[in-house]
MIGU-698460 format. One record per residue: y, z, x of N, C-alpha, C in turn; residue in three letters. Coordinates in steps of 0.1 Angstrom, whole numbers, plus 5000, padded with zeros to 4 digits. Example, Ala and Ser with C-alpha at 12.3 -4.5 7.8 and 13.67 -1.06 7.14 Angstrom:
# residues 2
494350785132495550785123496750785132ALA/497850715128498950715137500050795129SER/
This chain:
# residues 256
778884557583777684607574776584507575MET/776884377576775884267577775284277591ILE/775984307601775484307614774484427616SER/774784537609773884657609772584627603VAL/772684557591771484517584770584427592THR/771284327599770584227607769884307618LEU/770484397624769884467636768684547630VAL/768784607618767784677613766484587610GLY/766784467605765684377603764984327616TRP/765784317626765184277639764384387645VAL/764784517643763984627647762684637640VAL/762884617627761584617618760584507622VAL/761084387624760284277629759584297643LEU/760384357651759884397665758684497663VAL/758984597655757984697653756684637647LEU/756884557637755784487631754984407640ILE/755684327649755084257660754184337669GLY/754784447673754084537682752784597676LEU/752884627663751784677656750684577655ILE/751084457650750084357649749484317662VAL/750284307673749784277686748884377691GLY/749084507689748284617693746984627685SER/746884557674745684567666744784447668SER/745184357676744384237679743684247692ILE/742484227694741684227706740884087707ARG/740884037719740083917721738983947730VAL/737683927726736483957734735883817738LEU/735383807751734783697756733383697751TYR/732683587754731283577750730383687757GLU/730683717769729883807777730383957775TYR/731283987766731784117763731484167750GLU/731484297749731384367737732384477736ARG/732884507724733984607723733484727715GLY/733384847722732984967716734185037709VAL/734185057696735285107689735085257685VAL/736085337689736085477686737185507676PHE/736885567664737885587655738085737653ARG/739285787657739685927657738785997665MET/738285937677737486007686735985997684GLY/735685937672734185927669733785777670ARG/732585757674732085617675731985547661PHE/732585427661732585357648731685237648ALA/731885147657731085027657731184957670THR/730284847672730484757684730784627679VAL/731884567684732384437679731984337690LYS/731584217684731084107691732284017697GLY/731983907703732983817709733883747699PRO/735183707702736083647693737283737691GLY/738083697682739383777679738983887669MET/739184017673738784127665740084207662ARG/740084277651741184357647740784507646PHE/741684597651741484737650742684807644ILE/742584927640743584997633744485067645ILE/745685027646746585077657746585237656PRO/746685297667746785437669745485507665VAL/744785467654743585527649742385497657VAL/742285357660741085307667741485287682ASP/740385297690740485277705739285177708ARG/739485067714738484967718738284967732LEU/737084977737736784967752735884857753THR/736184767763735384647766734284677775LYS/733084627773731884647782731284507784ILE/731184467797730584347801728984347801SER/728484247795726984237794726384147806LEU/727184107815726684017826725984107835ARG/725084037843724284097853725184147865THR/724984267869725784317880724784327892VAL/725384267903724684267916725284377924VAL/724584487927725184597934724484617947MET/725184627958724684657971724484807972ASP/723284847977722984987980723285007994VAL/724285097998724585128012723285158021PRO/723385138033722385168042722085318042SER/720785348040720285488039719385518051GLN/719585638056718685688066717385748060ASP/716285688064715085738058713985758069VAL/713285868066712185908075710885878068ILE/710085778072708785738066707785848067THR/706785828059705685928060704985948073ARG/705085838082704385848095705585888105ASP/706585948100707686018109708485908117ASN/708785798111709585698118710985698110VAL/712085708119713385708113713885558113SER/714185518101714785378099715985388090VAL/716685278091717985258082717585138073LYS/717685158059717285058050718485048039VAL/718684908036719684888026718984798016ASN/719584788004718884717993719984657984ALA/719584587974720384527964719784537950VAL/720484587940720084607926720684517916VAL/719884457908720384367897720184437884TYR/721184467876721084527864722184477854PHE/721984507841722984477831722884577820ARG/723984577812724084667801723484607788VAL/722584667782721984607770722384687758ILE/722984807759723384897749724784947752ASN/725884877748727184927751727585067747PRO/726985097735727285237729726885347739GLU/725585327743724985427752725685427766LYS/726085317770726685297784727985377784ALA/728585397773729885467773729785617769LEU/728785647761728685777755727685857763ILE/726585807768725585887774725885917789GLU/726785837796727085867809728585837812VAL/729185907821730585897823730985757829GLU/730285717839730485597846729085537850ASN/728685437842727285387844727185317858TYR/728285247862728185177875727985277887LEU/728785377887728585487898727285557896TYR/726985587884725685657882724485577887ALA/724485447883723385357888723385347903THR/724485337909724485327924723985467930SER/724385567925723885697932722385707929GLN/721885677917720585687914719685587923LEU/720285467926719585367934719385427949ALA/720485497954720385547967719385647968GLN/719285747959718385857959716985807958THR/716785707948715385667947714985587958SER/715885517965715485447977714985537989LEU/715585637991715185748000713885807996ARG/713785837984712585907979711385817980SER/711385697975710185607976709785567989VAL/710885537998710485498011710085618020LEU/710485738017710085858024708585878021GLY/707985828011706585848009705685728013THR/706385628020705685508024705585508039SER/704485438045704385428059705185308063GLU/705485308077706285188082705585058080LEU/704185058082703584928081703584878066ASP/703484968057703684928042705084878040ASP/706084938045707484898043707684758048LEU/706984718059707284598065706284478059LEU/705084518056704184418051703984418036SER/704384518029704084528015705384548007HIS/706384478011707784508006707784467990ARG/707084367986707084327972706684447963ASP/705684517967705084637960706184737959GLN/706784767970707884867970709084827962ILE/709484707962710584657953710184687938ASN/708984647935708484667921708484807917GLN/707984897926707985037923709385097921HIS/710385057929711685097928712385047915LEU/711984927911712484867899711984937887GLN/710684987887710185057876710885197875VAL/711085267885711685397886713085387880ILE/713885297886715385287882715385247868LEU/714585157862714585107849714285217839ASP/713385297843712985417835714085517834ARG/714785547845715785657845717085607839GLN/717385477839718585427834718485387819THR/717285377814717185337800717985427790ASP/718085567792718885637782720385597784PRO/720785537794722185497795722485357789TRP/721485287784721585157779721685047790GLY/721085077802721184987813719784937816VAL/719584807819718384747821718384707836LYS/717484757844717384717858716284607859VAL/716784487863715784367863715084347876SER/715784387887715084367900715784457911ASN/714984487921715484567932714884497944VAL/715684467954715184407966715684487979GLU/714684527986714984578000715384478009VAL/716684478014717184358022716784368037LYS/717184488042716984488057716484628061HIS/715584628071715084748076715384748091VAL/716284838095716784858109715884958116ASP/715084908126714184998134714885048146LEU/714485158151714885208165714485108176PRO/715285108187714985028198713585058203VAL/713285178204711885228209710785168201GLU/710985178187709985128179709784978179MET/710884908181710884768182710084728194GLN/710284798206709484768218707984798216ARG/707684918210706284948207705684848198ALA/706284798189705684698180705584558187MET/706384528196706384408204705084418213ALA/704884538219703684558228702484548220ARG/702484608208701384598199700984448195GLN/701984378192701784238187701184158199ALA/701684188212701284118223699784158226GLU/699484278225697984328226697184258217ALA/697584248204696784188193696584038196GLU/697583968201697383828204696383808216ARG/696483898226695483898237694083918232GLU/693984018224692584048218692083928211ARG/692883858202692283748195691983628205ARG/692783618215692483508225691183538232ALA/690883668235689683698242688483678232LYS/688683708220687583688210687283538209ILE/688283468208688083318206687383258219ILE/687783308230687183258243685683298244ASN/685483418240684083468240683183388230ALA/683783368218682983288208682783148213GLU/683683088220683482958225682382958236GLY/682383048245681383058255679983078250GLU/679983168239678683198232678083068226PHE/678882988219678482868213678082768223GLN/678682768235678382668245677082708251ALA/676882838253675582878258674482858249SER/674682868236673582828227673282678227GLN/674282598229673982448229673282428243LYS/673682488253672982458266671482508265LEU/671282618258669882668257669082568248THR/669682518238668982418230668682288238ASP/669682258246669482128254668282158265ALA/668282268270667282298280665882308274ALA/665782358262664482358255663982208252LYS/664882118248664581988245664081918258ILE/664881938269664581878282663181928287ILE/662982058285661682108289660482048282ALA/660682018270659581968262659481808262THR/660581748266660681608267661081558281GLU/660181528290660581488303661381358304PRO/661181268294662081148294663481188292SER/663781288284665181328282665881368295ALA/665081428304665681458318665981328326LEU/665081228324665281098331666581038326GLN/666681038313667880968307669181048311LEU/668981168313670281248317670581208331ARG/669581188340669781148354670481008354TYR/669980918346670580788346671980788341LEU/672280868331673580878326674480938336GLN/674081038344674881098354675180988365THR/674180908369674380788378675480698373LEU/675380668361676480578356677880638356VAL/677980768353679280838355679780838369GLU/678880868378679280878392679680738397ILE/678980628393679280498398680780458395SER/681380508385682680478381683780538390THR/683380648397684380728405684480658419GLU/685580668424685880598438685580698448LYS/684280708452683880798463683180718474THR/683180768486682680698497681180708498SER/680680828496679180848499678680948487THR/677680908481677080998471675581008474ILE/675281138475673781178477673281238464VAL/672381168458671881208445670381218444PHE/669781328442668381338443667681268431PRO/666681198435665881128424664681198420ILE/664481228408663381308404662081228406PRO/660981288409659681228412659181158399LEU/659581218387659081158375659481008374ASP/660580968380660980828380660180728388LEU/659780788400659080698409657580718409ILE/657080818401655680848401654880738396ARG/655280658386654480548382654280438393PRO/655280418401655180328412654280378423PHE/654380508426653480568436651980558431LEU/651780588419650280578414649880438415GLU/650780338412650280198413649880158427LYS/650680198436650380158450649180238455PHE/649080358451647980448456646580408451SER/646580338439645280298433644680178441THR/643380188444642780078451642579958443PRO/642779838449642679718441641179698437ASP/641179658424639879638419639479488421GLN/
């Protein structure tokens, strides 16, 4: 009789322990617990040790940490009819646990699918040059679209980044030729500007020499100095008459 009573008490204690254990939930700082009572939403519990009514209540944990989700590579045809493969990454977090459970069946899967469709839609209306050179604007546009559409789910999209744009081989070759042609064009423009500036300086120098004969004489003397430093055997250098004219006039004038 005593053994039967002892077994009964052990069973009762085990049942009480199971009930108490099933009524205790521990939530971390980054988690929130959404409680449904008899199928209806009751409350959202914060971090710490929380108690629920066994059998009656059901608690579902929702993480509030930022989720980094890779968007698989998508085949996109840009507005200028170029076929590219583009992948991206989306940063988002749950800000309303109640809506994340009630308004959508699986907010992670829903956000992923929405990011893929939005990526194809936005890039399909952009040209290839904008996709390559104005990526920040496209990222911001995608972020605004995703954030607006996920707001009813209690999800906040903080950032969207287009990671890689895979171009066809033919397009890569065409862009390489275009870049090479652009570099040649710039080189020719710089060369032409240099020749134009040099010709202007030569024209200015010619005008000065034409108005100042002494400048021409100084230039001849400077050239003689430069030639004298070179190791040459014979140098034939014409002497301008302006240099020897004073001597000729002196000898041609009769003595007084």
